C-alpha positions in Angstrom: 37.5 7.4 0.4 36.4 7.8 -3.3 33.7 6.3 -5.2 29.9 6.4 -5.4 27.2 6.1 -2.7 24.0 4.2 -3.1 22.4 6.7 -5.2 25.5 7.0 -7.6 26.6 10.5 -6.0 30.2 10.9 -5.3 31.6 10.1 -1.8 33.5 12.9 0.0 34.7 10.8 2.9 33.2 7.8 4.2 31.2 8.4 7.4 30.8 12.3 6.8 28.8 12.6 3.6 25.1 12.2 3.8 23.4 10.7 0.7 21.4 12.6 -1.9 18.6 10.7 -3.6 17.8 11.7 -7.0 15.0 10.9 -9.3 15.4 8.0 -11.9 13.8 9.0 -15.5 14.6 8.0 -18.9 17.1 5.9 -17.7 19.1 8.7 -16.1 19.6 10.1 -12.4 18.0 13.6 -12.6 18.3 16.2 -9.7 15.9 18.8 -9.0 16.3 22.6 -8.0 14.7 22.0 -4.9 16.1 19.5 -2.2 14.3 18.5 1.1 15.9 16.8 4.1 15.1 13.1 5.2 14.9 13.1 8.9 14.6 9.9 11.3 11.3 10.7 13.2 12.8 8.7 16.3 15.5 11.1 16.8 15.1 14.2 14.3 18.3 13.2 12.9 19.0 14.5 9.4 19.6 11.0 7.3 20.5 12.7 3.9 18.8 14.9 1.4 16.6 14.0 -1.9 15.5 15.8 -5.1 12.1 17.1 -4.5 10.1 17.2 -7.8 6.9 18.2 -8.9 5.2 19.0 -12.2 8.4 19.3 -14.3 9.7 15.7 -13.3 6.1 14.3 -13.8 6.0 15.4 -17.5 9.6 14.1 -18.2 8.5 10.8 -16.5 5.4 10.5 -18.7 7.1 11.5 -21.7 9.8 8.8 -21.1 7.2 6.3 -20.4 5.3 7.2 -23.6 8.3 7.1 -25.8 9.0 3.6 -24.3 5.8 1.9 -24.9 5.7 3.3 -28.3 8.9 2.5 -29.5 10.3 -0.7 -27.8 9.1 -4.3 -27.5 8.4 -4.3 -24.0 4.6 -4.6 -24.3 4.8 -7.5 -26.7 7.9 -9.5 -25.1 6.5 -11.4 -22.1 9.6 -13.1 -21.8 11.7 -9.9 -21.2 9.1 -8.7 -18.7 9.5 -11.8 -16.7 13.1 -11.6 -16.9 13.2 -8.1 -15.7 11.0 -8.7 -12.7 12.9 -11.7 -11.8 16.2 -9.8 -11.9 14.7 -7.2 -9.7 13.5 -9.4 -7.0 17.1 -10.8 -7.0 18.4 -7.5 -6.6 16.1 -6.6 -3.6 16.9 -10.1 -2.0 20.7 -9.1 -2.0 20.1 -5.7 -0.5 17.5 -7.1 2.0 19.2 -5.7 5.1 20.2 -2.5 3.5 16.5 -1.7 2.7 15.3 -2.8 6.1 17.6 -0.8 8.0 17.1 2.4 5.9 13.4 1.8 5.9 13.3 1.3 9.8 15.3 4.6 10.3 13.5 6.9 7.8 9.8 5.7 8.3 10.0 5.2 12.1 8.7 1.4 12.2 10.7 -1.0 14.1 13.3 -3.2 12.4 11.1 -6.5 12.4 8.3 -4.7 10.6 10.6 -3.4 8.0 12.1 -6.5 7.3 8.6 -8.0 7.1 7.9 -5.7 4.5 10.8 -6.3 2.3 10.1 -10.2 2.7 6.6 -9.5 1.5 7.7 -7.7 -1.5 10.3 -9.9 -3.0 8.0 -13.0 -3.8 5.4 -10.4 -5.1 7.7 -9.5 -8.0 8.5 -13.1 -8.7 4.8 -13.9 -8.6 4.1 -11.1 -11.4 7.1 -12.3 -13.3 5.5 -15.9 -13.6 2.1 -14.0 -14.4 3.8 -12.1 -17.3 4.3 -15.7 -19.1 0.7 -16.6 -18.4 -2.2 -15.4 -20.6 -5.8 -16.3 -21.2 -8.5 -15.3 -23.5 -11.2 -17.3 -25.9 -11.4 -18.5 -29.2 -14.5 -19.6 -31.1 -15.9 -20.5 -34.5 -19.0 -18.6 -33.9 -20.6 -19.9 -37.3 -18.9 -21.6 -40.3 -16.1 -19.4 -41.7 -16.4 -16.9 -39.0 -13.8 -16.8 -35.9 -13.6 -14.6 -32.9 -11.0 -14.4 -30.3 -10.0 -11.9 -27.4 -6.4 -11.0 -26.7 -5.3 -8.9 -23.7 -2.9 -6.1 -24.4 -1.1 -3.5 -22.1 -3.0 -0.5 -21.5 -0.4 1.8 -22.2 1.3 4.3 -19.7 0.5 3.5 -16.2 0.9 6.1 -13.5 1.6 4.9 -9.9 1.2 6.8 -6.6 2.4 5.2 -3.7 2.2 6.2 0.1 4.8 6.5 2.8 3.4 4.0 5.3 4.9 0.8 3.5 6.5 2.5 0.5 8.4 -0.5 -0.8 5.6 -3.3 -0.7 2.9 -0.9 -1.8 4.8 0.6 -4.9 5.8 -2.9 -6.1 2.4 -4.1 -5.3 1.3 -1.7 -8.3 4.3 -1.4 -10.6 4.8 -5.2 -10.8 1.6 -6.2 -12.3 1.9 -2.9 -14.5 5.2 -4.0 -15.9 4.0 -7.8 -16.0 1.2 -6.7 -18.1 3.3 -4.7 -20.5 2.6 -1.1 -19.3 5.4 1.4 -19.1 5.1 3.3 -15.6 5.8 6.8 -14.1 5.9 6.3 -10.4 5.5 9.4 -7.8 6.9 8.5 -4.5 6.5 10.3 -1.2 8.7 12.7 0.3 8.7 11.2 3.7 10.6 8.4 2.6 12.9 10.2 0.0 16.0 8.0 0.7 14.1 4.7 0.6 12.7 5.9 -2.7 16.2 6.4 -4.1 17.0 2.6 -3.1 13.6 1.6 -5.0 15.1 3.8 -7.9 18.3 1.9 -7.6 16.4 -1.4 -8.4 15.5 0.1 -11.6 18.7 1.3 -12.6 20.4 -1.6 -11.9 18.0 -4.0 -13.5 19.8 -4.7 -17.0 16.9 -6.1 -18.4 14.7 -3.2 -18.0 14.5 -0.9 -21.3 15.2 2.5 -21.0 12.2 4.6 -19.9 9.9 1.5 -19.0 10.1 2.6 -15.3 10.5 6.0 -14.1 10.5 7.3 -10.5 10.5 10.7 -8.9 9.8 11.8 -5.4 7.5 14.8 -4.4 6.4 16.2 -1.2 3.7 18.4 -2.6 1.0 17.2 -5.1 1.8 19.1 -8.5 3.2 16.1 -10.3 0.6 13.7 -8.6 -2.0 16.1 -10.1 -0.5 16.1 -13.5 -0.2 12.2 -13.6 -4.1 12.0 -13.0 -4.9 14.6 -15.6 -2.6 13.9 -18.3 -4.1 12.5 -21.6 -0.7 10.7 -21.9 -1.6 8.6 -19.0 -3.7 5.5 -19.4 -4.3 4.0 -16.3 -3.6 5.1 -12.5 -2.9 2.8 -9.5 -3.2 5.0 -6.3 -2.8 3.7 -2.7 -3.8 6.3 0.1 -6.6 8.4 1.8 -10.2 8.3 0.5 -10.2 12.2 0.2 -7.4 12.2 -2.4 -8.9 9.0 -4.1 -11.7 11.4 -4.8 -9.7 14.2 -6.3 -7.9 11.6 -8.3 -10.8 10.3 -9.6 -12.1 13.9 -10.5 -9.0 14.6 -12.2 -9.0 11.6 -14.3 -12.4 11.9 -15.3 -11.5 14.2 -18.2 -9.9 11.6 -20.1 -11.8 8.5 -18.8 -8.7 6.7 -17.8 -8.9 3.7 -16.0 -8.4 3.7 -12.1 -7.4 1.2 -9.5 -7.8 2.9 -5.7 -7.3 1.3 -2.7 -8.2 4.0 -0.2 -8.8 4.3 3.7 -10.2 1.8 6.1 -11.8 1.1 9.7 -11.4 -2.5 10.1 -14.0 -4.1 12.6 -12.5 -6.7 14.4 -15.7 -8.7 15.8 -15.0 -10.9 19.0 -18.0 -13.2 20.0 -18.6 -14.8 23.3 -17.2 -18.0 22.3 -13.7 -16.7 21.1 -10.6 -17.8 22.5 -9.3 -14.7 24.1 -5.8 -16.1 24.9 -5.2 -16.3 21.1 -7.6 -13.3 20.2 -5.8 -10.6 22.3 -2.3 -10.6 21.1 -3.3 -10.5 17.5 -5.7 -7.5 18.4 -2.8 -5.8 20.0 -0.5 -6.4 17.0 -3.5 -5.1 14.7 -3.8 -1.8 16.6 0.1 -1.2 16.8 1.6 -2.7 13.8 3.4 0.1 11.6 2.2 2.3 14.6 -1.4 2.2 13.3 -0.3 3.8 10.1 -1.8 1.0 8.0 -5.1 0.8 6.0 -6.0 -2.7 7.4 -5.2 -1.5 11.2 -7.8 -3.2 13.5 -9.0 0.2 14.7 -12.5 -0.9 15.8 -13.0 -4.0 18.4 -16.5 -5.1 18.5 -17.0 -7.2 21.6 -20.0 -9.4 22.4 -21.2 -8.6 25.9 -20.6 -11.8 27.5 -16.8 -11.5 27.2 -17.0 -7.7 27.0 -15.5 -6.9 30.5 -12.8 -9.5 30.1 -11.6 -8.4 26.8 -11.9 -4.7 27.8 -9.7 -5.5 30.8 -7.1 -7.5 28.7 -6.9 -5.1 25.9 -6.4 -2.2 28.0 -3.5 -3.9 29.8 -1.9 -5.4 26.7 -2.1 -2.0 24.9 -0.4 -0.2 28.0 2.1 -2.9 28.1 3.4 -2.2 24.7 6.9 -1.2 24.4 7.7 2.0 22.5 10.9 3.0 20.9 13.4 3.5 18.3 12.7 1.0 15.5 16.3 -0.1 15.7 16.2 -0.9 19.4 15.4 -4.9 19.6 13.1 -4.2 22.5 10.8 -1.9 20.9 7.5 -3.3 20.0 6.1 -0.2 18.3 8.2 2.6 16.6 7.6 6.1 16.0 4.9 7.8 13.9 6.2 9.4 10.5 6.6 12.6 12.1 5.9 14.4 15.2 3.0 16.6 13.5 1.0 13.4 12.7 1.7 12.1 16.6 0.2 15.3 17.6 -2.7 15.0 15.5 -3.5 11.5 17.0 -3.1 12.6 20.4 -5.7 15.6 19.9 -8.0 13.2 18.1 -8.2 10.8 21.3 -8.3 14.1 23.7 -11.3 15.3 21.8 -13.0 11.8 21.9 -13.2 12.3 25.8 -16.2 14.9 25.4 -18.3 12.0 24.0 -16.6 8.6 24.9 -15.0 6.9 27.6 -11.1 6.9 27.0 -9.8 3.7 28.6 -6.4 4.1 27.7 -4.8 7.7 26.5 -1.5 7.2 24.8 1.1 9.5 26.0 3.2 11.4 23.5 6.8 12.1 23.3 7.8 13.7 20.1 6.9 11.4 17.1 6.4 8.7 19.8 3.0 7.8 21.0 1.5 4.9 22.9 -1.6 3.3 22.0 -5.1 4.3 22.9 -8.4 2.6 23.6 -11.7 4.4 23.4 -14.9 2.9 24.4 -17.8 4.2 22.4 -21.6 3.4 22.2 -22.6 5.8 19.1 -21.4 4.5 16.0 -21.9 8.0 14.5 -19.2 9.0 16.7 -16.1 10.9 14.9 -13.5 8.3 16.5 -15.8 5.5 14.7 -16.5 7.1 11.5 -13.1 8.6 10.7 -9.8 7.0 9.9 -7.4 8.1 12.6 -4.2 6.5 11.0 -2.4 5.9 14.2 -2.2 3.4 17.3 -5.9 3.9 18.4 -8.8 1.4 18.6 -12.3 2.0 19.6 -14.2 -0.7 21.9 -18.0 -1.2 21.1 -20.1 -3.9 22.9 -23.0 -5.6 20.9 -25.5 -8.3 21.9 -26.4 -10.3 19.2 -24.8 -11.3 15.6 -27.1 -9.1 13.7 -26.0 -6.1 15.7 -22.4 -7.0 15.2 -22.9 -6.9 11.4 -24.7 -3.5 11.5 -22.1 -2.1 13.6 -19.4 -3.4 11.3 -21.1 -1.9 8.1 -21.8 1.5 9.9 -19.1 3.4 8.4 -18.3 4.4 4.6 -15.5 2.0 4.5 -15.1 -1.4 3.7 -11.6 -2.6 3.3 -11.2 -5.4 5.7 -12.8 -7.1 8.9 -12.0 -10.1 11.2 -14.2 -12.4 12.9 -13.0 -14.2 16.2 -14.9 -17.4 17.1 -14.8 -21.0 17.8 -18.2 -21.7 16.0 -17.3 -23.3 12.5 -20.3 -22.0 10.8 -20.4 -18.5 12.1 -17.5 -16.9 10.1 -18.9 -17.7 6.7 -22.5 -16.7 7.6 -21.2 -13.4 9.2 -18.4 -12.7 6.4 -21.1 -12.8 3.7 -23.1 -10.1 5.1 -20.0 -7.9 6.0 -19.4 -5.3 3.3 -15.7 -5.6 3.1 -13.2 -6.6 0.5 -11.3 -9.0 2.7 -12.7 -10.8 6.0 -10.3 -13.0 8.0 -11.4 -15.8 10.6 -9.4 -16.1 13.8 -6.6 -14.0 12.4 -5.6 -10.6 10.8 -3.5 -9.0 8.0 -2.9 -12.3 6.3 -2.5 -11.2 2.4 -1.5 -13.6 -0.5 -0.1 -12.6 -3.6 -2.3 -14.9 -5.8 -5.7 -13.7 -3.9 -7.0 -10.1 -4.8 -7.4 -7.5 -2.2 -9.4 -4.2 -2.5 -12.2 -2.2 -1.0 -16.0 -1.9 -0.9 -17.7 1.5 -0.4 -15.4 4.3 -0.1 -12.2 2.0 0.5 -11.6 2.1 -3.4 -12.2 0.3 -6.5 -10.6 -2.1 -8.5 -8.2 -4.8 -6.9 -4.6 -5.5 -6.4 -2.9 -8.7 -6.2 -4.0 -11.9 -8.0 -4.7 -12.0 -11.8 -7.3 -9.2 -11.4 -4.4 -6.9 -10.2 -2.8 -7.8 -13.7 -5.8 -7.3 -15.4 -6.2 -3.5 -14.0 -3.4 -2.6 -16.4 -4.7 -4.5 -19.5 -7.5 -4.0 -22.3 -9.5 -6.7 -23.9 -9.4 -6.6 -27.5 -12.0 -8.6 -29.9 -10.8 -9.8 -33.1 -13.2 -11.2 -35.8 -11.8 -13.1 -38.7 -14.0 -14.4 -41.5 -12.4 -17.0 -43.4 -14.8 -18.3 -46.1 -14.3 -22.2 -47.0 -12.3 -22.4 -50.2 -14.0 -23.9 -53.1 -12.8 -26.8 -55.1 
């Protein structure tokens, strides 16, 4: 069979040719000298290969984005921007199943979670398409004959660095508002999802309304290209999602040019369960909070704080619920949790829990098999313990007991992180009272991981700076300009 596969490469014979994903820079498919293999973490199967870029690809992408910003009408034509984002949403919707299937195979997550990720992404593109047509500012005659107004302008070239745990939605969460604001984009995607990155690049390649060079995408397993994005004087704003450690490094590199930063970093989300909580409703959600995306999620419910009156019952239920989670391949409809991104990370999580046995009570030790690892639950009293303070990034939760509301708040705020938290109670007043005192960007009541495109999310403390989603997500990619216009009254 002849023709082209999903990445524009010639097909040698259907069923025998593995795909090879390339970069998409300056409107062209671009290869690299270095190629890397994409593996299915559940089976070790080679799914294909991808061009593995670095500083050279980053430079080309920056140049293309700068040229597009300086020479096209993209930054001033809001209708073109809205049309392109709507077109991209329609293309993604048409290929929902293809994206979901490949994401589950390459990322390790179960198929339902992969489809959920794509379903979150499509409306996000449409939301920012609508926001591209919206604007606000101010104008006033400050005194007779003297007018002032404020206008919002695109910041320029935006660099997006997205992670591997949810590569589609987290890439779009950054580049959609950047494009809606009028920026051009150079985006570095992670090597762990090289083939999924190729599908994202196809969205850009097939969006006819998108001018050449407006959206440039390269894949990199290392960090040379990402470092160049952070330090380049040709990049005006950076949007990064990932670890706090890397976020600090990006901030350091960006400081030389004082570029704007939007950083969503690590988390240790406390799930505070009070004595009056409905445990029948609470336990299933807490279980999903630990196991969704195999715990590789910045908002993973990694700390269960139980009030003493229900602690014994909640401990028993959570141990049984986590132990019963069916772990298996993402394409198996019976699987409730898939593989981690690779065997190395699964071993890291296994060792983290094993080390905790020296200072905490391991209620449930997750068994590891290759890249698969079952959930773990560790009871700990000391909030300074490593398993409380450090982001595990795997299906592991701590179990902490508290007596009074004030103690729950103190424990919740005891880490350097402040991304999200959850409060479980039947008391109508307590959630607002407690949420006011918790240092976190998002606090849920009797639920978890509910995110709306029109409402901002982001972190307090070491969980980041800036905001994503909502109108603030757009403003991260804009500058505000004050225009002053004297207009003296005309004499007769």
